[in-house]
Structure formats: structure tokens, C-alpha cells
Residue, then its C-alpha position, 0 to 999 in steps of 0.5 A: m204123178k202126186r196130182l195123179y195120186l191126188c186124184f186117185v186118193l179122192a176118188v176113192l174116198g168118193v166111192c166109198s162115202v156114198s150113204a145109204q139107200d142110194w143103191y138098189v138091185g132087183g128085177s122081174l121074172g118071166l114065164k109065158v106058156y102059149s098054145d092055139s089050137n087053130e094053128g097048132e102052134e105052142q110055145c114056153w117062153f122064161s125071162l129072166n130081167p136083172e137090174v141094178g142101179y143108183n140114185l144121184s137125188d130125189k129125182w135123178a138116178v142112173g142103172t142098168r137092165l139086162k134080159f134073158s130070155s129064151t122060147g121053145y117051140k112044139g115042133g122043136g127049136s129054141s129062140t135066145t135073146f140077149v138084152f143091155f139097156p143102160y138108162a138115166r132115170w127122172s123120178f118126175f111125180r111123187i104122192g106118198d109112196l107112189s113115185l112115176f119115172s122115166d127110164v131115159g136110155f139105150e137097148y142093144e139087143s141080140s135074138g134069134p136061134s143060136n145060128s142065125k142071131m139078129n142085132s138091134f137097137s131102141v133109143g127112147l122112153d120107157p115109162g114106169l112106176a114104183y111103189d115103196l113097201n118100207d125103207s128097203f123093198a119097192l114094187v116096180a112096173h115098167l109100162g112100154f116104150i117109145g122110142f127109135t128102133g134100128g137094126d138087121n131085122r128092117s122091118v122094126n126100123g123107125f119110130d116104135i111104140r110098145v104098150y102092150n108087150d113090152i110090160s113088166f112086174g118085178f121088186y127092188y132092194k135098196f141098201 
């Protein structure tokens, strides 16, 4: 019992000794209004993407991103998406305030109208870049995905490269 208590005290002290500038929070917002006059299709899409992480060193961090999005269609109906993406981040290049990184992780997604949700998963790399504005703020861009995707929708199972439809811009606050 004494050993268990000692381990608990050491774990609490380890968590309490976290230094400044190791945690970051932030994310991105998205809004898109689409209209195709030839097809008569109109839709409005909104996305909220919070992110939190912890820097283990200058090169490595761990964190998670969430994504909540909703799409409304002209003729009625809507679709929602929830994404959970825990990751390990490797910052492999830095020059001045600019750094290039790759998030290696597992993504779970649940999407579709409320009466027919589809689940999918992805395992792979999510490259990006960050530009430090000062000690507390950074601009961040995620620039696509490369990896394996699978799930309920059999048309997307297999190797996947997404560049044009998987770009986001956001910010981080570091504390």
C-alpha cells in the first residue's frame, strides 16, 4: 500500500511540475456556401475544430483534434460530422519562427444524416506548418492527409491521399 501511495504522489508531483509553454490550445473555424446553377444544388457548411496538445520536447508533441461540422441542403435535410483525431506530432524542420510538422495518428469519423450515420477510420500522416507570431500565439495550417482509410462506406476503403479538400488554417495559444 505504501508503494502505491508513493507512486501516486510521484505521479501528481510530475504532473504539477509541467513548465510553461508546454501546452497549446486552439483550432480553426470553417464556413462554405456552395451553389451550382447548372445542377440547382445549394448547400451551407459550417465547421468547428478545437485542438489541444502538449509539447514533450522541441521535436515531439502529443495532442488531439476534434471536428464538429454541419451541412444544410437547399431542399431540406442536413448532415453532421464528428471527428476524433489523437496524434503524435513530429516537428522535423525549423527555420526561424516557421516549423514544418507531421501528425501521425488515428482518426475516427461518424457522419451523415441523423437516421443513417456512417463510421469510418483513418491511420496516417497529416502534414502541416506553424508560424510563431510571438511566445504565446502561432498560426497553423494542416495540409492534407496520406494513409489508410476504412469503414462503413466501402468506396473509400484503402490507401488515401487528400490534398485539395483537407486544408485548414487556424491558431494556437501556448501556455
